[in-house]
LUMTORVEX-980893 format. One line per 10 residues: number of its first residue (from 1); their letters; for each residue x negated, y, z of C-alpha. Coordinates in pm, 1 decimal. Example, Ala and Ser with C-alpha at 12.3 -4.5 7.8 and 13.67 -1.06 7.14 Angstrom:
# residues 2
1> AS> -1230.0,-450.0,780.0  -1367.0,-106.0,714.0
END
This chain:
# residues 364
1> MRKSTLFFPL> -5949.2,-3765.3,11650.4  -6128.1,-3432.1,11658.1  -5958.1,-3158.2,11851.7  -6004.5,-2800.9,11729.7  -6030.9,-2520.2,11979.4  -5827.8,-2248.5,11810.0  -5818.0,-1877.3,11884.2  -5560.9,-1685.0,11682.5  -5202.5,-1569.5,11713.2  -4947.7,-1846.4,11683.4
11> AFASVWLLPA> -4784.4,-1661.4,11396.5  -5084.6,-1739.3,11176.7  -5113.2,-2105.9,11270.0  -4954.0,-2233.7,10950.3  -5211.6,-2046.4,10743.6  -5510.4,-2146.3,10953.1  -5439.2,-2516.0,10951.3  -5425.2,-2538.5,10574.0  -5729.2,-2600.8,10357.0  -5837.1,-2303.0,10146.7
21> HAADNASWYF> -5676.0,-2433.4,9827.5  -5339.5,-2470.5,10001.8  -5330.2,-2127.2,10162.6  -5276.0,-1790.6,9999.2  -5485.6,-1751.6,9684.5  -5653.2,-1441.0,9827.6  -5772.9,-1628.6,10136.5  -6104.9,-1805.0,10165.0  -6329.1,-1948.8,10433.5  -6688.0,-1957.7,10550.8
31> AVSGDSRNCG> -6869.0,-2138.6,10832.6  -7130.0,-2012.7,11080.7  -7343.6,-2161.5,11355.8  -7697.4,-2146.2,11487.0  -7951.1,-2329.6,11701.7  -7978.9,-2672.7,11540.4  -8297.3,-2784.4,11711.7  -8308.3,-3086.3,11946.3  -8010.7,-3285.4,11809.8  -7944.6,-3084.0,11494.3
41> DIVMPAIARD> -8024.7,-3367.0,11253.7  -7734.2,-3552.9,11412.8  -7489.0,-3262.9,11456.4  -7542.7,-3060.3,11138.2  -7431.4,-3336.3,10895.5  -7109.2,-3357.5,11096.9  -7059.3,-2980.5,11071.4  -7116.6,-2995.1,10696.2  -6870.9,-3280.2,10650.3  -6602.2,-3132.6,10874.5
51> AQKYKPAFYW> -6620.6,-2788.9,10710.7  -6563.7,-2935.7,10365.9  -6188.9,-2958.6,10422.5  -6179.3,-2577.8,10417.2  -6381.7,-2559.9,10094.2  -6610.7,-2296.0,10250.2  -6754.6,-2028.2,10025.0  -7081.9,-2059.1,10218.1  -7250.2,-2169.1,10540.5  -7454.3,-1920.7,10744.6
61> HLGDIRAISG> -7723.7,-2045.7,10984.6  -7822.0,-1794.9,11256.1  -8167.5,-1931.9,11331.5  -8363.3,-2180.6,11546.0  -8378.6,-2470.7,11305.0  -8638.4,-2688.8,11483.4  -8798.8,-2660.1,11828.1  -9166.8,-2650.0,11709.0  -9282.4,-2620.6,12072.5  -9246.1,-3000.5,12083.7
71> PDQDFIEEHA> -9079.7,-3273.5,11877.4  -8701.5,-3253.5,11869.2  -8510.7,-3539.5,12028.9  -8365.1,-3647.3,11694.9  -8713.7,-3661.9,11543.0  -8838.3,-3870.4,11836.4  -8540.8,-4105.8,11822.1  -8565.5,-4164.1,11448.2  -8933.1,-4248.8,11475.5  -8868.3,-4476.3,11773.7
81> HEGKPADPAD> -8597.9,-4655.1,11574.9  -8858.4,-4712.3,11302.5  -9118.1,-4826.2,11555.7  -9336.4,-4517.7,11508.4  -9467.0,-4266.7,11762.9  -9358.4,-3903.1,11725.4  -9704.2,-3751.0,11690.4  -9691.4,-3374.2,11769.0  -9931.0,-3280.7,11488.4  -9731.3,-3486.8,11241.7
91> YEKQAWDDFV> -9411.5,-3329.2,11372.3  -9541.2,-2975.3,11315.4  -9619.1,-3060.8,10954.2  -9283.9,-3226.8,10890.2  -9043.3,-3016.7,11099.3  -8926.7,-2769.7,10837.0  -8909.9,-3031.7,10560.2  -8707.9,-3242.3,10804.9  -8465.5,-2950.3,10844.4  -8415.3,-2920.8,10468.6
101> ENQIKPWGEV> -8361.8,-3293.2,10425.2  -8130.7,-3352.3,10720.3  -7952.7,-3022.0,10777.1  -7938.4,-2831.5,10447.6  -7887.2,-3115.1,10200.7  -7566.5,-3241.3,10366.7  -7403.2,-2915.6,10252.6  -7444.5,-3018.0,9890.0  -7342.7,-2734.0,9655.8  -7215.2,-2506.2,9933.9
111> PFYLGIGNHE> -7438.0,-2192.3,9937.6  -7663.7,-2199.4,10244.1  -7775.3,-1867.4,10398.6  -8065.2,-1906.2,10639.9  -8152.2,-1669.1,10922.3  -8473.9,-1666.1,11122.2  -8475.6,-1734.2,11497.0  -8737.4,-1714.2,11770.8  -8836.4,-2081.8,11731.9  -8935.6,-2011.4,11371.5
121> VVAPKNRAAF> -9222.5,-1799.2,11504.9  -9348.9,-2043.7,11769.3  -9717.1,-2113.4,11697.9  -9845.1,-2247.1,11468.2  -9541.9,-2122.0,11270.6  -9488.3,-1753.3,11198.6  -9271.5,-1517.5,10999.5  -9490.7,-1530.0,10687.4  -9486.9,-1909.9,10687.8  -9109.0,-1906.1,10723.4
131> VARFQTYLDR> -9069.1,-1678.1,10421.4  -9306.7,-1892.4,10216.3  -9136.6,-2224.4,10301.7  -8779.3,-2100.0,10267.8  -8826.8,-1870.0,9970.6  -8553.8,-2057.4,9782.7  -8295.3,-1960.5,10044.6  -8420.6,-1610.7,10128.5  -8438.6,-1519.9,9760.5  -8110.7,-1667.7,9642.4
141> PELREQRLKD> -7996.8,-1496.3,9318.6  -7727.1,-1291.7,9492.6  -7969.7,-1182.7,9766.9  -8232.3,-1082.3,9514.2  -7977.4,-897.9,9300.7  -7848.2,-702.8,9601.0  -8199.9,-629.3,9726.3  -8309.6,-489.5,9390.6  -7987.0,-293.5,9355.5  -8063.9,-127.3,9689.3
151> DPQATSAKTY> -8431.7,-71.9,9604.2  -8582.3,-162.1,9263.9  -8923.5,-182.1,9432.7  -8811.5,-451.8,9678.4  -8937.5,-744.6,9475.0  -9021.4,-973.9,9769.2  -8780.8,-1167.6,9988.6  -8756.9,-1066.4,10352.8  -8617.8,-1217.8,10670.6  -8343.4,-953.0,10680.5
161> FHWQRDGIDF> -8102.8,-933.9,10390.6  -7742.2,-883.5,10285.4  -7494.6,-984.8,10021.3  -7143.4,-874.4,9932.2  -6832.0,-1070.8,9855.1  -6470.0,-964.2,9816.2  -6518.1,-624.3,9981.0  -6722.1,-761.7,10271.7  -7090.6,-692.7,10332.9  -7262.1,-980.7,10512.9
171> IYLDNATLDQ> -7582.7,-855.1,10678.5  -7851.6,-1059.4,10852.3  -8088.9,-881.0,11091.7  -8419.9,-1028.9,11205.8  -8477.5,-1009.7,11581.5  -8679.3,-1329.4,11608.0  -8966.4,-1154.4,11787.0  -8962.5,-916.6,12081.6  -9094.4,-624.7,11873.9  -8774.5,-604.3,11668.4
181> FDAAQLDWFR> -8592.4,-419.2,11539.5  -8889.5,-224.2,11402.1  -8871.2,110.7,11220.7  -8875.6,-43.7,10873.4  -8582.8,-273.7,10945.9  -8385.4,5.3,11113.1  -8438.8,229.4,10810.3  -8321.5,-53.3,10583.7  -8013.1,-115.9,10797.5  -7931.5,253.5,10810.7
191> GVLGRDRRDP> -7946.0,262.7,10432.3  -7719.1,-40.8,10397.0  -7456.6,108.3,10629.5  -7483.3,444.6,10453.9  -7406.5,291.2,10116.1  -7126.0,82.8,10265.1  -6979.1,394.0,10424.7  -6960.2,567.2,10088.0  -6836.7,265.7,9895.8  -6456.3,243.4,9902.9
201> SIRTVVVGMH> -6469.9,-118.2,9784.3  -6644.2,-225.4,10107.0  -6380.0,-268.5,10374.8  -6563.6,-488.3,10625.4  -6913.2,-548.9,10759.0  -7017.5,-876.2,10924.1  -7354.0,-850.4,11097.7  -7531.6,-1172.7,11193.8  -7854.4,-1218.7,11388.8  -8021.6,-1464.8,11622.3
211> RALPESISAN> -8040.6,-1283.1,11957.0  -7723.2,-1101.3,12056.7  -7740.9,-722.4,12073.7  -7820.6,-592.7,12424.4  -7586.7,-534.8,12717.4  -7360.3,-823.7,12622.4  -7221.0,-1091.4,12852.5  -7521.7,-1299.0,12740.3  -7765.7,-1020.1,12831.5  -7989.5,-1260.0,13026.4
221> HSMNESPTGV> -8074.2,-1433.3,12696.0  -8052.9,-1168.8,12424.2  -8226.7,-856.2,12297.0  -8245.0,-751.0,12662.0  -8555.6,-971.6,12676.3  -8779.9,-679.0,12575.8  -8778.1,-297.8,12605.3  -8801.3,-265.2,12226.5  -8510.7,-503.9,12188.3  -8298.9,-303.0,12431.1
231> ASGRLVYHML> -8371.3,32.0,12266.9  -8342.6,-78.3,11904.4  -8048.1,-309.1,11972.6  -7852.3,-32.0,12144.2  -7925.5,188.6,11843.7  -7788.1,-72.4,11603.0  -7478.4,-115.0,11818.6  -7415.4,261.8,11817.1  -7471.5,272.2,11440.9  -7200.0,10.2,11402.3
241> LKFKGQRQKT> -6964.7,199.9,11633.5  -7018.3,515.9,11429.5  -6968.8,330.2,11102.1  -6644.8,176.3,11227.8  -6512.2,507.8,11358.2  -6599.7,731.8,11063.7  -6437.7,530.4,10787.9  -6202.3,304.0,10979.6  -6380.2,1.6,10843.3  -6391.6,-330.6,11022.8
251> VYVLASHSHY> -6702.1,-462.5,11199.0  -6773.2,-812.8,11331.7  -7097.6,-915.4,11507.1  -7225.0,-1274.9,11520.6  -7523.2,-1425.2,11706.8  -7652.6,-1748.9,11854.4  -7970.1,-1795.2,12071.2  -7755.8,-1886.2,12374.3  -7645.4,-2246.7,12331.9  -7273.3,-2218.1,12394.0
261> FMDGTFNTTY> -6966.0,-2068.3,12230.2  -6833.7,-1729.3,12332.7  -6568.6,-1497.9,12190.3  -6579.5,-1140.9,12322.3  -6944.7,-1118.4,12416.1  -6949.3,-735.3,12423.7  -6661.1,-704.5,12668.7  -6890.0,-558.3,12933.7  -6881.3,-262.8,13169.6  -7179.4,-112.8,12987.3
271> WKAHGGVLPG> -7019.4,-101.2,12643.1  -6681.6,6.4,12779.1  -6864.1,308.7,12922.3  -7095.8,368.3,12623.2  -6881.4,387.1,12315.5  -6655.2,83.7,12305.5  -6637.2,-290.8,12261.7  -6715.0,-442.8,11920.9  -6578.5,-787.2,11829.6  -6862.4,-1030.2,11897.7
281> WIVGTAGAER> -6919.2,-1405.8,11896.8  -7202.8,-1634.1,12007.6  -7215.4,-1972.5,11836.1  -7539.4,-2150.2,11931.2  -7368.3,-2487.5,11901.6  -7532.3,-2675.5,11611.9  -7734.7,-2926.4,11812.8  -7960.6,-2739.0,12054.8  -7986.2,-2815.0,12425.5  -7666.3,-2679.9,12580.1
291> YPLPPTAIDA> -7687.3,-2402.3,12842.1  -7460.2,-2328.4,13137.9  -7243.2,-2021.7,13087.6  -7353.0,-1705.7,13269.9  -7138.1,-1606.3,13569.4  -7005.4,-1307.1,13375.0  -6856.3,-1537.4,13108.7  -6529.8,-1487.3,13294.9  -6511.0,-1149.9,13115.9  -6517.0,-1308.0,12770.2
301> KFARTNIYGY> -6199.1,-1378.9,12575.5  -6304.1,-1742.0,12568.2  -6624.3,-1931.6,12643.7  -6722.9,-2296.7,12655.2  -7044.6,-2491.3,12684.3  -7156.6,-2853.4,12644.8  -6991.6,-2859.5,12304.2  -7103.4,-2874.8,11941.4  -6931.5,-2718.8,11645.6  -6909.4,-2414.6,11421.3
311> LLGAVNPAGK> -6728.1,-2085.9,11381.1  -6485.6,-2080.0,11090.9  -6403.4,-1744.6,10934.5  -6075.1,-1710.7,10744.1  -6086.3,-1407.7,10515.4  -5769.3,-1221.8,10419.0  -5518.2,-1418.3,10627.9  -5157.4,-1367.5,10522.0  -4996.4,-1050.6,10652.9  -5323.4,-877.5,10740.7
321> PPGTIHFHFE> -5507.1,-592.8,10561.5  -5768.6,-695.7,10300.6  -6105.7,-758.1,10460.4  -5958.9,-892.3,10783.6  -6133.1,-1204.2,10913.8  -5985.4,-1434.0,11175.9  -6240.8,-1652.4,11352.1  -6185.5,-1975.3,11535.4  -6414.9,-2242.8,11671.3  -6410.7,-2596.4,11536.2
331> ELKEENIPGE> -6534.2,-2837.5,11802.6  -6689.8,-3168.1,11698.0  -6675.8,-3484.8,11902.7  -6905.8,-3785.9,11907.7  -6669.0,-3976.4,11678.3  -6712.0,-3706.0,11411.9  -7077.5,-3797.3,11352.4  -7095.9,-3963.5,11007.7  -7150.2,-4337.4,11009.7  -7468.9,-4318.8,10808.4
341> VVTRFTRAAV> -7613.8,-4078.2,11067.5  -7520.0,-4313.8,11352.2  -7687.3,-4601.9,11169.4  -8000.1,-4401.0,11105.5  -8047.8,-4270.8,11460.3  -7864.4,-4548.3,11653.2  -7541.1,-4512.8,11843.3  -7731.1,-4480.3,12171.4  -7924.2,-4178.0,12043.1  -7606.1,-4013.2,11918.1
351> HECFVGNRRS> -7434.9,-4076.2,12250.8  -7727.9,-3926.7,12439.8  -7699.2,-3607.7,12235.5  -7341.4,-3572.1,12359.8  -7374.6,-3679.2,12722.3  -7724.2,-3534.1,12766.2  -7907.7,-3257.0,12579.8  -7808.7,-2998.2,12836.6  -7963.7,-2780.2,13104.8  -7841.7,-2790.1,13462.6
361> TPIE> -7943.6,-2432.3,13546.0  -7872.6,-2105.4,13361.9  -8139.5,-1931.9,13154.4  -8310.7,-1665.2,13364.8
END
């Protein structure tokens, strides 16, 4: 049986363990994870199936959908099972279609929000190609409606976007390349926060991105990778601190990029001395090669690696102010992989994704 790794006060356990339809009518759920390269075609269908018991309002992918730098292990294994070589040129052509077929479609009618990660801009792929291929997801009706409401001239989909639901603004920022956040994206983000600040119906902001903002516990693999990332990421962090302080609204920050789970990623000496600690999670656990935790992970509220799973957000838990979100991590085990996926890839390939698919040394 699957064992969930839960992080919430015991008093709320009875609410958290119930499916959405059985909990308070005002409560609802959503699921988040990122980094589904390598073994994502095996892990993502399990995430989709497991999350269904919560009847999630949507799933949010935080980027890195396929490796691109070389064929993913699942792609290689499927072709080997069929007696075919995994030709790199053929892989590059098929990779993103493979993602749609094997990782998006298992979600069925659940709305799928897709963020861009650094592997989406590995040559020969680039940001423009990503927008063109995933136009359907980047220009979902609610994203287009919100974009045009913000700016009637913004007729084209972008890799940064936001949408609102039940008094919460969900914002995705694009830091897939080392030159981000650029001036245009910062101006856009400033405008979004400004409108949210003035809007009494918006109680909460959830900001998602691929690389974590700088000076986090995961700083060795985050926006600290470039001077522009450090400067612009610190600016965004301070903008969120100011937003939270001025209107007493709630802020949550989500990222992936590092292939482990972490709760409390901004609990660092730097942010304690430069404005305060924002609630932050890293959930790069959707199939990518697992990384060792950094030595400073001891400062996190909780951190684990060599696991797969997703972050479940429970909105409006009983007894909490509207707009409150409680997050907990749902870990998936090898036995949670759907039977049809095991048959397709072979049990040996599935097992290797769980016992292998990991680095022995930390990311430098």
